[in-house]
C-alpha positions as CSV (number, residue, x, y, z in Angstrom):
1,M,0.3,0.4,0.3
2,F,1.5,2.7,-1.0
3,L,0.3,5.2,2.0
4,Q,2.7,2.9,4.1
5,M,5.7,4.0,5.4
6,V,8.5,1.0,6.0
7,R,11.7,1.0,8.1
8,R,14.2,-0.6,5.9
9,S,16.3,-3.6,6.9
10,T,20.3,-2.5,6.2
11,P,19.8,-5.2,3.1
12,Q,17.0,-3.8,1.6
13,A,18.1,0.1,1.9
14,Q,21.5,-1.0,0.3
15,I,19.2,-2.5,-2.4
16,D,16.8,0.7,-2.6
17,E,20.1,2.7,-3.0
18,Q,22.0,0.7,-6.1
19,A,17.8,0.1,-7.6
20,F,16.6,4.2,-7.1
21,P,19.6,6.4,-7.2
22,V,17.3,9.5,-7.0
23,R,15.7,10.2,-4.1
24,L,13.2,13.3,-3.3
25,F,12.9,14.2,0.8
26,I,8.9,15.5,0.7
27,L,8.1,17.6,3.7
28,V,5.2,16.0,5.5
29,P,2.3,19.0,5.4
30,E,1.2,20.2,8.8
31,M,-2.3,18.9,8.5
32,G,-1.1,15.3,6.8
33,F,-1.3,14.4,2.8
34,G,-5.4,13.7,3.3
35,T,-6.6,12.5,0.0
36,L,-3.7,13.7,-1.5
37,M,-1.8,10.5,-1.4
38,V,-4.2,8.9,-3.5
39,P,-3.8,10.9,-7.0
40,M,0.1,10.6,-6.3
41,H,-0.2,6.9,-5.9
42,K,-2.2,7.0,-9.1
43,W,0.2,9.3,-10.9
44,L,3.4,7.3,-9.9
45,V,1.7,3.4,-11.1
46,A,0.1,5.2,-14.4
47,N,3.4,7.5,-15.1
48,V,5.9,5.7,-13.4
49,G,5.4,2.6,-12.9
50,Q,4.9,0.2,-9.4
51,T,8.4,-1.4,-10.3
52,N,9.9,1.7,-11.0
53,H,9.5,4.0,-7.5
54,A,9.7,3.3,-3.7
55,L,8.1,5.3,-0.5
56,H,9.6,5.3,2.7
57,G,9.5,7.2,6.0
58,S,12.5,9.2,6.3
59,G,12.3,10.9,9.8
60,K,12.9,14.3,10.3
61,A,14.5,15.9,6.7
62,T,15.0,18.9,8.9
63,Q,12.5,20.4,11.4
64,R,9.3,18.8,10.1
65,D,8.6,15.1,9.0
66,A,9.5,13.9,6.0
67,V,9.1,11.3,3.8
68,A,11.1,9.5,0.7
69,L,10.6,9.3,-2.9
70,Y,12.8,6.6,-4.3
71,L,13.1,7.1,-8.3
72,R,15.3,5.3,-10.6
73,N,15.1,8.7,-13.2
74,P,15.8,12.4,-12.4
75,I,13.3,13.0,-15.1
76,D,10.7,11.4,-13.1
77,A,11.5,13.4,-10.4
78,V,11.0,16.5,-12.2
79,K,7.5,15.8,-13.9
80,F,6.1,14.3,-10.6
81,L,7.1,18.0,-8.4
82,Q,5.5,19.5,-11.9
83,A,2.3,17.5,-11.4
84,F,1.8,18.5,-7.5
85,P,3.2,21.5,-7.3
86,I,1.6,21.8,-3.8
87,L,4.6,19.9,-2.5
88,E,7.2,21.2,-0.6
89,L,10.7,19.6,-0.8
90,A,13.4,19.7,1.3
91,D,15.8,21.3,-0.4
92,G,18.9,22.1,0.9
93,T,18.9,19.7,3.8
94,V,22.1,17.8,4.4
95,K,20.6,14.3,4.7
96,P,22.5,10.5,3.4
97,G,22.2,10.4,-0.4
98,Y,20.3,12.8,-0.6
99,Y,19.1,14.2,-4.2
100,S,16.3,16.2,-5.8
101,P,16.0,18.1,-9.5
102,A,16.5,21.3,-7.4
103,A,19.7,20.5,-6.1
104,P,22.8,21.0,-8.3
105,R,24.2,17.5,-10.2
106,G,27.4,18.8,-10.9
107,N,27.4,18.2,-14.5
108,S,27.9,21.5,-16.9
109,E,25.5,22.6,-19.2
110,E,27.6,21.3,-22.3
111,E,26.7,17.5,-20.9
112,D,24.4,15.0,-22.1
113,L,22.0,15.2,-18.4
114,E,19.4,12.9,-19.6
115,M,21.2,10.1,-21.2
116,C,22.9,6.7,-20.4
117,N,22.7,6.8,-16.5
118,L,22.1,3.3,-16.2
119,Y,23.9,0.0,-18.2
120,N,24.2,-3.7,-17.4
121,Q,27.4,-5.6,-17.1
122,T,27.5,-8.9,-16.6
123,K,31.1,-10.6,-18.5
124,A,33.1,-12.6,-16.2
125,V,36.8,-11.5,-15.9
126,D,37.4,-14.8,-17.7
127,A,35.9,-13.3,-20.6
128,M,38.4,-10.2,-20.0
129,R,41.1,-12.3,-20.1
130,Q,40.5,-14.1,-23.0
131,L,40.2,-10.6,-24.8
132,F,43.0,-8.9,-23.3
133,A,46.3,-11.1,-22.9
134,G,48.2,-10.7,-19.3
135,I,45.1,-8.2,-18.1
136,E,45.8,-8.2,-14.1
137,N,42.4,-8.7,-12.1
138,R,41.5,-6.6,-9.6
139,T,38.2,-6.5,-8.9
140,G,38.4,-9.6,-6.6
141,N,34.9,-11.5,-7.0
142,L,33.5,-9.3,-10.0
143,E,29.5,-9.2,-9.6
144,P,27.1,-8.5,-12.7
145,G,24.2,-6.1,-12.8
146,S,23.0,-2.8,-13.0
147,I,25.4,0.0,-12.7
148,S,24.0,3.8,-11.9
149,P,25.7,7.0,-11.6
150,N,28.1,7.3,-8.2
151,Y,28.0,3.7,-7.6
152,Q,31.6,1.3,-8.3
153,A,31.8,-0.4,-11.7
154,P,34.6,-2.2,-13.7
155,I,36.9,-0.8,-15.8
156,I,40.2,-1.3,-17.6
157,R,43.1,0.8,-17.9
158,H,46.8,0.8,-17.7
159,M,49.2,-0.2,-14.9
160,G,52.3,0.6,-16.1
161,E,55.0,-1.0,-18.1
162,G,52.3,-1.7,-21.2
163,R,50.2,-3.4,-18.9
164,L,46.2,-3.3,-18.2
165,E,44.2,-4.1,-15.2
166,L,40.7,-4.6,-14.6
167,A,40.1,-2.6,-12.1
168,I,36.9,-0.8,-9.9
169,A,36.1,2.9,-9.8
170,R,33.5,5.2,-9.3
171,W,31.1,6.5,-11.9
172,G,31.8,10.0,-12.3
173,M,34.4,12.1,-12.8
174,P,35.5,15.5,-10.8
175,S,32.7,18.1,-11.9
176,P,34.0,21.8,-13.4
177,K,34.0,23.6,-10.0
178,S,32.5,26.4,-11.6
179,V,28.9,24.7,-11.8
180,L,29.0,22.8,-7.9
181,K,26.9,24.8,-5.8
182,T,27.7,23.0,-2.2
183,E,30.7,21.4,-1.0
184,R,29.3,17.9,-2.7
185,D,30.6,16.6,-6.0
186,P,28.1,13.7,-7.5
187,G,30.2,13.4,-10.7
188,V,29.6,13.8,-14.5
189,T,28.9,10.6,-16.3
190,N,29.2,11.7,-19.7
191,V,31.5,13.8,-21.5
192,R,30.6,15.3,-24.5
193,N,33.0,18.4,-25.1
194,L,36.4,17.4,-25.5
195,A,37.5,21.1,-26.1
196,S,36.9,21.4,-22.8
197,P,39.7,23.0,-20.3
198,H,38.5,21.1,-17.4
199,W,38.8,17.7,-19.4
200,R,42.0,18.1,-21.4
201,K,44.2,16.9,-18.9
202,W,42.7,13.6,-18.9
203,L,42.5,12.9,-23.0
204,G,45.9,11.4,-22.5
205,P,46.6,8.1,-22.8
206,A,47.3,7.2,-19.0
207,H,44.1,8.3,-18.4
208,R,42.1,6.5,-20.9
209,C,40.3,3.8,-20.1
210,L,37.7,1.2,-21.6
211,V,34.2,0.2,-19.7
212,P,32.8,-3.2,-20.1
213,V,29.4,-3.1,-21.0
214,T,26.6,-5.4,-22.0
215,S,23.4,-3.3,-22.4
216,F,22.6,0.3,-21.7
217,A,19.4,2.0,-20.9
218,E,18.5,5.5,-22.4
219,W,15.3,7.1,-21.2
220,N,11.8,7.7,-23.3
221,Q,8.5,7.2,-21.4
222,G,10.8,4.1,-19.0
223,N,14.4,2.8,-19.6
224,K,14.5,1.0,-23.1
225,W,17.6,-1.1,-23.4
226,F,20.0,-1.5,-26.2
227,G,22.5,-4.4,-27.3
228,P,24.4,-5.5,-29.5
229,T,23.0,-6.6,-32.6
230,D,25.9,-9.6,-32.7
231,E,23.9,-11.2,-29.4
232,G,27.4,-11.9,-26.9
233,A,29.9,-9.4,-29.1
234,P,32.3,-8.0,-26.5
235,M,30.9,-4.1,-25.9
236,F,33.3,-1.0,-24.1
237,F,32.5,2.3,-23.5
238,A,35.5,4.7,-24.1
239,G,36.1,5.8,-21.1
240,I,38.4,8.7,-19.1
241,E,39.8,7.8,-15.7
242,V,41.2,9.4,-12.7
243,R,43.3,7.7,-9.6
244,G,43.0,9.0,-6.1
245,W,40.8,11.5,-6.1
246,K,39.6,13.8,-2.9
247,S,36.0,14.7,-2.6
248,V,32.5,14.8,-1.0
249,R,30.4,12.4,-3.4
250,K,28.1,11.3,-0.5
251,V,27.2,14.1,2.6
252,K,27.2,11.1,4.8
253,D,30.3,9.7,4.1
254,G,32.7,13.0,4.1
255,E,35.7,13.7,2.1
256,T,36.4,10.4,0.3
257,V,39.5,9.2,-2.2
258,D,38.1,7.4,-5.1
259,D,39.1,6.2,-8.6
260,L,36.9,7.7,-10.9
261,F,35.5,7.5,-14.1
262,A,33.2,8.6,-16.9
263,F,32.6,7.9,-20.7
264,L,32.5,10.0,-24.2
265,T,29.0,10.1,-25.9
266,C,28.4,11.6,-29.4
267,P,25.5,12.0,-31.5
268,P,23.0,8.7,-32.2
269,N,23.0,6.3,-34.5
270,A,19.7,5.3,-36.0
271,E,18.7,3.2,-33.2
272,V,18.8,4.5,-30.7
273,G,18.0,8.4,-32.4
274,A,14.9,7.3,-32.3
275,I,14.9,7.2,-28.7
276,H,17.3,9.7,-27.3
277,P,17.6,12.0,-30.4
278,K,20.7,14.3,-28.1
279,A,23.2,11.8,-27.9
280,M,24.7,8.6,-27.0
281,P,27.8,6.3,-25.8
282,V,31.0,6.1,-27.8
283,I,31.1,2.6,-28.1
284,F,33.8,0.3,-29.3
285,T,32.9,-3.2,-30.8
286,K,36.6,-4.1,-32.5
287,P,39.8,-4.5,-31.1
288,A,41.2,-1.8,-33.3
289,E,39.2,0.7,-31.8
290,W,39.5,0.0,-28.0
291,E,43.6,-0.4,-29.2
292,T,43.7,2.9,-30.3
293,W,41.4,4.2,-27.5
294,L,44.0,3.2,-25.0
295,G,47.7,4.0,-26.7
296,A,47.1,6.3,-30.0
297,P,48.1,10.2,-29.9
298,F,45.1,12.1,-29.0
299,E,44.8,13.6,-32.6
300,I,43.9,9.8,-33.7
301,A,42.0,8.6,-30.7
302,A,40.1,11.6,-30.9
303,Q,38.2,10.5,-34.2
304,L,36.8,7.6,-32.5
305,Q,34.2,10.0,-31.0
306,R,31.3,8.3,-33.1
307,P,28.3,6.8,-33.1
308,L,28.3,3.0,-33.7
309,P,26.9,2.7,-37.5
310,D,23.2,1.5,-37.8
311,G,22.0,-1.6,-37.8
312,D,25.3,-1.8,-34.8
313,L,22.7,-1.9,-31.8
314,Q,19.2,-3.5,-31.0
315,L,16.4,-2.7,-28.7
316,L,16.4,-5.4,-25.7
317,D,13.0,-6.4,-23.7
318,G,15.2,-5.4,-20.8
319,P,19.0,-5.3,-19.1
320,I,21.7,-8.7,-20.4
């Protein structure tokens, strides 16, 4: 029942943190939600989906009680608040994991804010060893599954002496300082403008990486998943990475030191453009492409910032 507020167990909290990266803290009206709960519930089911949101009691976000609405996508959060303008959002509160459409995202205007903020990675370590001879595994037991911004994911990066390693890094490169309004930096997930001075220092071969991916989602009235037409073929995002970066990613954690990554975007091909006409990730499916990205001078590697040929991707029923 939508009206029921539940106290989350630790495992359930971890599941929600991964599945619903967007959270709204909504202040409880002085007279309670009353009859407003019914249309809110109907709107969420009709426009977001029964399994694409969760509602929990969150205690006092400020001096007043609040509830936490968990969503998968920031677009849903914006539309929900537009549908119910009477609701008062607890913006400005310092709360673990807090996010709202009114809060700074850490992305500059040049980035693709609404694209590909969810992907799936199910390739095992053995698959990476077959593709990259002598690669060092530093991921431990690599857990397959969906990956959201600000969460850990495997990347293939340089480890010195011409060798590669499969390592874990956090999705979201450091944001330009000019766009940050608070100490917290949630990171930039998608990078488009390679001419920007902010990105220039991380475009050399030493900071380039590959991000293993088996399918990725673009948003259009729900997540639409894409995968290679040649099912099972290897696929990588063109990534950049930095190691040992100090920042406040989540208020509850304070300052942390993280290895970070993001991936490049480009104009969409025909398949992605039908769903998301603005952009798509830069994707490599051929060894020559990922070898060039990892090792070539920037003038050559930058030519790979292009869409996959039309027909190389297909719409999927869900993540693979």
